C-alpha positions in Angstrom: -96.3 -25.3 84.2 -97.9 -26.1 80.9 -96.9 -28.7 78.5 -95.1 -26.3 76.2 -92.8 -25.1 78.9 -91.8 -28.5 80.0 -91.1 -29.5 76.4 -89.0 -26.4 76.0 -87.0 -27.1 79.1 -86.5 -30.7 78.1 -85.3 -29.6 74.6 -82.9 -27.1 76.2 -81.4 -29.8 78.5 -81.1 -32.2 75.6 -79.5 -29.5 73.4 -77.1 -28.6 76.2 -76.2 -32.2 77.0 -75.8 -33.0 73.3 -73.5 -30.0 72.9 -71.5 -31.0 76.0 -71.2 -34.5 74.6 -70.1 -33.2 71.3 -67.6 -30.8 72.9 -66.1 -33.7 74.9 -66.2 -36.5 72.4 -65.3 -34.8 69.1 -61.9 -33.5 70.2 -61.1 -36.9 71.8 -62.0 -38.7 68.6 -60.0 -36.2 66.5 -57.0 -36.7 68.8 -57.2 -40.4 68.4 -57.5 -40.2 64.6 -54.6 -37.7 64.5 -52.4 -40.0 66.7 -53.2 -43.1 64.7 -52.6 -41.3 61.4 -49.3 -39.9 62.5 -48.1 -43.2 63.8 -49.2 -44.9 60.6 -47.4 -42.3 58.5 -44.2 -42.5 60.5 -44.3 -46.3 60.4 -44.7 -46.3 56.7 -41.8 -43.8 56.2 -39.6 -45.8 58.6 -40.5 -49.1 56.8 -39.7 -47.5 53.5 -36.3 -46.3 54.7 -35.5 -49.7 56.1 -36.4 -51.4 52.8 -34.3 -48.9 50.9 -31.3 -49.5 53.2 -31.6 -53.3 52.8 -31.9 -53.0 49.0 -28.8 -50.8 48.9 -26.9 -53.3 51.0 -28.1 -56.2 48.8 -27.1 -54.4 45.6 -23.6 -53.6 47.0 -23.2 -57.2 48.1 -24.3 -58.6 44.8 -22.0 -56.1 43.0 -19.1 -57.2 45.2 -19.7 -60.9 44.6 -20.0 -60.4 40.8 -16.8 -58.4 40.8 -15.0 -61.0 42.8 -16.2 -64.0 40.7 -15.6 -62.1 37.5 -12.1 -61.3 38.6 -11.4 -64.9 39.5 -12.9 -66.1 36.2 -10.8 -63.7 34.1 -7.6 -64.3 36.1 -7.3 -68.0 35.2 -7.0 -67.6 31.4 -4.5 -64.8 31.9 -2.3 -67.0 34.1 -2.6 -69.9 31.6 -1.5 -67.6 28.8 1.4 -66.3 30.9 2.4 -69.9 31.8 2.3 -71.0 28.1 4.3 -68.0 27.0 6.9 -68.7 29.7 7.1 -72.4 28.6 7.6 -71.4 25.0 10.1 -68.8 25.9 12.3 -71.1 28.0 12.0 -73.9 25.4 10.0 -76.5 27.4 7.1 -76.3 25.0 8.0 -77.0 21.4 5.7 -75.4 18.9 6.7 -77.8 16.2 5.7 -81.0 18.2 1.9 -81.0 17.7 1.1 -84.2 19.7 3.0 -82.7 22.7 1.1 -79.4 22.3 -2.2 -81.2 22.1 -1.5 -83.1 25.3 -0.3 -80.0 27.0 -3.5 -78.0 26.2 -5.7 -81.0 27.0 -4.1 -81.3 30.4 -4.6 -77.5 31.0 -8.3 -78.0 30.3 -8.5 -80.8 32.8 -6.6 -78.8 35.5 -8.5 -75.5 35.3 -12.3 -75.9 35.7 -13.1 -72.5 34.4 -11.1 -72.9 31.3 -13.4 -73.9 28.4 -11.0 -73.9 25.5 -7.4 -73.3 24.9 -5.4 -72.9 21.8 -2.3 -71.4 20.1 -2.3 -68.6 17.7 0.8 -67.8 15.6 
C-alpha cells in the first residue's frame, strides 16, 4: 500500500463519516429549530389573544362604570328639579319670598354633594 492509497482511504472514510454526521445532525437540529419556532409563534399568538381579551373586558368595565357614575350624577339634579317643581306646585315654596328661597336652595346645595349650583328661572 502506498501513501496515496492510504490517504485516499482516509479521505473516503472522513467523507463518509462527515456525510453520516451531517445526515444525522442536520435533520435533528432542523426539528429543534422548527419546534422552538412553532412553540414561540403559538405562545406569541396566545399571549396576543389573552391581552386583547383583557383589554376588551377592561374597556367594557370602564364603560359600565362611566355609565353608572354619569347616570347617578345626572339623576340628582333631575330629582332636585322635580322636588322644587312639586314644592312650588303645592304651595310650600313661595316664589315671592326671596329669603326663604335662598335658604331652601342653600340647604339643597348642602344636602346633595354632586349639586354644584341651583337656581330658579322664571
